ZADO-1210 file (C-alpha; in nm, 4 decimals, padded with zeros to 6 digits):
<atoms>
<atom x="08.2585" y="06.5738" z="14.9328" code="MET" pos="1"/>
<atom x="08.4603" y="06.2653" z="14.8440" code="SER" pos="2"/>
<atom x="08.5421" y="05.9997" z="15.0942" code="ARG" pos="3"/>
<atom x="08.8509" y="05.7924" z="15.0740" code="ARG" pos="4"/>
<atom x="08.8359" y="05.4398" z="15.2081" code="LYS" pos="5"/>
<atom x="09.0898" y="05.3559" z="15.4718" code="ARG" pos="6"/>
<atom x="09.3076" y="05.0631" z="15.3743" code="SER" pos="7"/>
<atom x="09.2932" y="04.7533" z="15.5911" code="VAL" pos="8"/>
<atom x="09.6348" y="04.6311" z="15.4777" code="MET" pos="9"/>
<atom x="09.9484" y="04.8350" z="15.5218" code="SER" pos="10"/>
<atom x="10.1288" y="04.9515" z="15.2105" code="GLU" pos="11"/>
<atom x="10.4282" y="04.7436" z="15.3193" code="GLU" pos="12"/>
<atom x="10.2174" y="04.4264" z="15.3321" code="LEU" pos="13"/>
<atom x="10.0572" y="04.4996" z="14.9961" code="LYS" pos="14"/>
<atom x="10.3973" y="04.5424" z="14.8312" code="TYR" pos="15"/>
<atom x="10.5260" y="04.2246" z="14.9969" code="GLU" pos="16"/>
<atom x="10.2265" y="04.0299" z="14.8668" code="LEU" pos="17"/>
<atom x="10.2637" y="04.1784" z="14.5183" code="ALA" pos="18"/>
<atom x="10.6274" y="04.0640" z="14.5121" code="LYS" pos="19"/>
<atom x="10.5352" y="03.7160" z="14.6366" code="ASP" pos="20"/>
<atom x="10.2539" y="03.6788" z="14.3854" code="LEU" pos="21"/>
<atom x="10.4535" y="03.8107" z="14.0904" code="GLY" pos="22"/>
<atom x="10.2831" y="04.1358" z="13.9922" code="PHE" pos="23"/>
<atom x="10.5055" y="04.3870" z="14.1714" code="TYR" pos="24"/>
<atom x="10.6380" y="04.5212" z="13.8390" code="ASP" pos="25"/>
<atom x="10.2834" y="04.6028" z="13.7278" code="THR" pos="26"/>
<atom x="10.2204" y="04.7904" z="14.0514" code="VAL" pos="27"/>
<atom x="10.5434" y="04.9853" z="14.0060" code="GLN" pos="28"/>
<atom x="10.4611" y="05.0788" z="13.6458" code="LYS" pos="29"/>
<atom x="10.0845" y="05.1336" z="13.6645" code="GLU" pos="30"/>
<atom x="09.9938" y="05.1609" z="14.0317" code="GLY" pos="31"/>
<atom x="09.7400" y="04.9471" z="14.2152" code="TRP" pos="32"/>
<atom x="09.4754" y="05.0240" z="13.9527" code="GLY" pos="33"/>
<atom x="09.6812" y="04.8358" z="13.6952" code="GLY" pos="34"/>
<atom x="09.6505" y="04.4929" z="13.8546" code="ILE" pos="35"/>
<atom x="09.3891" y="04.2407" z="13.7456" code="ARG" pos="36"/>
<atom x="09.0905" y="04.1639" z="13.9659" code="ALA" pos="37"/>
<atom x="09.2194" y="03.8075" z="13.9909" code="LYS" pos="38"/>
<atom x="09.5517" y="03.9355" z="14.1286" code="ASP" pos="39"/>
<atom x="09.3710" y="04.1519" z="14.3843" code="ALA" pos="40"/>
<atom x="09.1657" y="03.8520" z="14.4913" code="GLY" pos="41"/>
<atom x="09.4759" y="03.6366" z="14.5226" code="ASN" pos="42"/>
<atom x="09.6361" y="03.9093" z="14.7311" code="MET" pos="43"/>
<atom x="09.3441" y="03.9109" z="14.9746" code="VAL" pos="44"/>
<atom x="09.3383" y="03.5309" z="14.9838" code="LYS" pos="45"/>
<atom x="09.7102" y="03.5195" z="15.0683" code="ARG" pos="46"/>
<atom x="09.6721" y="03.7892" z="15.3369" code="ALA" pos="47"/>
<atom x="09.3947" y="03.5840" z="15.4993" code="ILE" pos="48"/>
<atom x="09.6125" y="03.2722" z="15.4893" code="GLN" pos="49"/>
<atom x="09.8964" y="03.4626" z="15.6554" code="MET" pos="50"/>
<atom x="09.6630" y="03.5962" z="15.9269" code="ALA" pos="51"/>
<atom x="09.5234" y="03.2487" z="15.9941" code="GLU" pos="52"/>
<atom x="09.8754" y="03.1075" z="16.0195" code="GLN" pos="53"/>
<atom x="09.9784" y="03.3828" z="16.2580" code="ALA" pos="54"/>
<atom x="09.6718" y="03.3197" z="16.4738" code="ALA" pos="55"/>
<atom x="09.7396" y="02.9457" z="16.4793" code="ALA" pos="56"/>
<atom x="10.0989" y="03.0101" z="16.5855" code="ASN" pos="57"/>
<atom x="09.9911" y="03.2461" z="16.8624" code="GLY" pos="58"/>
<atom x="10.1406" y="03.5567" z="16.7052" code="ILE" pos="59"/>
<atom x="09.9855" y="03.8914" z="16.8085" code="ASN" pos="60"/>
<atom x="09.8203" y="03.7434" z="17.1154" code="ARG" pos="61"/>
<atom x="09.8273" y="03.9447" z="17.4376" code="PRO" pos="62"/>
</atoms>
């Protein structure tokens, strides 16, 4: 039985980050498996930065 990991980031966010970081074309042509490990790491790093900024600005607080 295979298990599929649930994604932490939404597809919309991943595509937005890929566009911002300049490898959206690769994703469109080859899928997420076509990006370099460095690009994936940069994507995570940028997502963390965005989350920290949002937290500092009080976004998503009850």
